[in-house]
N, C-alpha and C positions, 0 to 999 in steps of 0.2 A: 460538461466539459471537455471541448474539443482545442486543446492544445496545438499549437503550431508544431509543426516538427523544428527538432532542437537547432539551433545556430551551430552548435559544438559540441563534443559528450560531455556529460558529464563529469566531475572527477571519478575518478576513481576511489572508491571509498570499502577497503575491504573489511572482511566481516572482524570483529577482532580476535577472535581466537578458535580452534578448531576446538568439537564436543566431544563429550565424553559419551560412552556407550554406557547405560541405555541413557535413551532423550532423554529430556524432560516437558513436562509442555512449557507454553511460552507464560515468559514468568517476571511480572512487570520488576520483582526485587533480585530475580537470578539470573534475569535473562533469556534470551531465547535462541531455539536453533531456527537457521533459514540455508536453501538448497540453493543450487547453483545447476541449473540442466547441461547438460553440456553433450544432451545430441536428444533430438526427437523420443521423445518415451508417451506411452500411452498410461495414462491416470485412469485405474481402473475403480469399480463399484466398492470392493472389497481387495483385503490385503492377498495378494496373489491370483483374484478370482475375481468373477463379476465379470458386465458389462462396460463396455469405454467411457467414461463419463468424458475425455479429452483429449487429443491429442499434443500434449504440450510441446510445443515445439521450443529450440533453445535460445527465441530471441523473442520479445514483445511485438506484437503484431503492429501498433504505433510508429515506433521510432527504433526500432532492433536495439533496445539493450540488449544488457543480456538477462536472460529470464530467471527470477530469483523466486520463491518463492517460503512463505511460513510454514513452519514445518509443526506439528500440531501434536501428534504423535508418531512412536514406534512401533513396531513386534517385530519376531521374527517366526516365519510360514516357511517347513520346509527347508530350511538352512538358508534363507534366501532375506534377508530385512529388506521391510519394506516401511514409508514413509507416510502418515496419514498426513495431506497436504490443503491448505487454501487455495483453490483456485481463482481467475481474473474474470472469471466468465459469467454468465447470466444462468441462473437465479443467483441477487447476491449472497453470498455467504457458500456457493457448491464448496465442498469436499473430494476430494481423489486419492487412491493410493499409488504411491511410486515407488520403483526398486533403489535401494539407495544407491546401488553401481552405478545409475545414472545420475548421479550431482554429485559435485562436491559443497559438502559440507562445512559452516562459518557458524559462529555466534556471534550474537549482538546485544550490547551491553541498553540498547536504545528502547523506550518502549516511548508511547506518545497516545496521548489520554484527550478526545474531542469532546468538551461537556456542553450538549445544544442546551441544556438548562440554562446553566450560569454562560454558555457561550463563548468557551476561554477552549484553548487549546496548551498543554502543558505537556512538555517532554523532559521526560525522566531519566536515568541511568543507574541502575541498580539500584530502584526506588527511589534515588533523591531527585527532588526536582531542582531540575538547569534551568529550565527559562518558561515564564507564563505570558501565553499573549490571546489578548482582547480578540474573539472571531465574529462574522458573519456567518448565518448558517441558514440552512431551507426552513423557508418560510411555510409556513401551516401546510398548505397544498403541494409542495415539494418539498416535507421534512429531507433532514440526511439521515440516511440510512442507521441504523443501530447497529451495532454485533458489532466483534470483533476478525478484522481486517489485517490489511498489510499494506507497506511501500510496494505499489508496481512500476512505476518509472520516474524519475526526475528529471524533466525535462527544462532548459532555461530558452528563454523566449526572445526571439529576435525585436521584437518589440517590448522593450522595457515598459515602455508607459501606457499600454495598451491594457484591455481589458482583464487580462492576468496576469499583469507585474511583471515582473521579471524572471519568475520562478512558474513552474506548473507540476506538482507533484500527483502524479495520477495515483489512484486505492486498487487496489481487489476488489472493490466493492460498485456494484451498479445502482442506482436509483430505481427503487422501487414503484415509485409512479410514472416516469418517465423513459420512455424506450428509445428512444434518440432524442439526440439535444444537440444544434448548432449545426450539422453535420457526423455527428460522433454516436459512440454508442450508448450517450448517457450517462459514463463513466463519473463518478465520481471523485473529486480531487482536493487538496489543498495549494490553494495558490495566490498568488499577491493581490494586487491592488491598482486600476488602471481606469483614466478613462470614462464609461459609465459606471463602472462600479464603485469607483470613489463617493457616489449620491448616497451610497448604503453603508451607515453608520456602523462603525465597530460596537458588537455589542446588541446588533440587531438581528431580524430573521426574516432576509428578505432573499437570500439567493433561489435557485433551482435546486438546489441540495449539495453546491459543493461548502466548501469552507474557507472562508476567506482571512486572510491574517496581513499586517502591516509587512511590508516592502523589505526591512530589512531584519524581518521576524521569518520568510519566507526562503530567505538567501541563506540564513543561519542553519534552517531547515536542513538545507538540499544539500548544502557543503558538509555537513557532521552528520546525518544521519542515513544509513543503507537503504538499498532496495531490499525488502522482504523483512523492515525489521515493523513492529504487530501494530499496527493502531487501534484503538478501543475507543467506537462511539457511544457517548450513553449519555 
């Protein structure tokens, strides 16, 4: 997916509340912790030690939105709190450890399930399904990569009738097949439909890996679900 730069900043959707320590793992029923990066920070291979996995910037590399990461785990090392986070880099599913004092923490009660077999997208809040949408998923040769990822960016599109529809929600996941697509890094996203993408009916498996849903559906997700929220692709 290669979204056009946003015509306007996405609406600010605050995390639901501040987390309590110790931090729990992401949960469909109990909510998840998200971390807003406030300054450049090194993500390490281990908590407090090891090689640098990635130099995490405070803004996303494409549209400059606040970098918000899904927290998987938290530990205390030598009096300092460390967070194990999902990183939006290759290979898909890469994790790293960052110090908790480099971020602002919040909670989200939202969870998104992408079912590639049933070809649906379900949005839940504290375990209660709110919306379920039919979807186009990756074709057999370019499958939508499975696993736990998170929302990376929410980009409104200047051409609301274009291939991506009115919104493109980039995920922290990347294609396991395509190293590059349409000038971008092969990032997986959930987006709307328009133009040529309307040729593939909802409920089919014909995309290059992205998940396409109805335009009203993608607008609802973009307005309600914050960056960093977990997305489980199965």
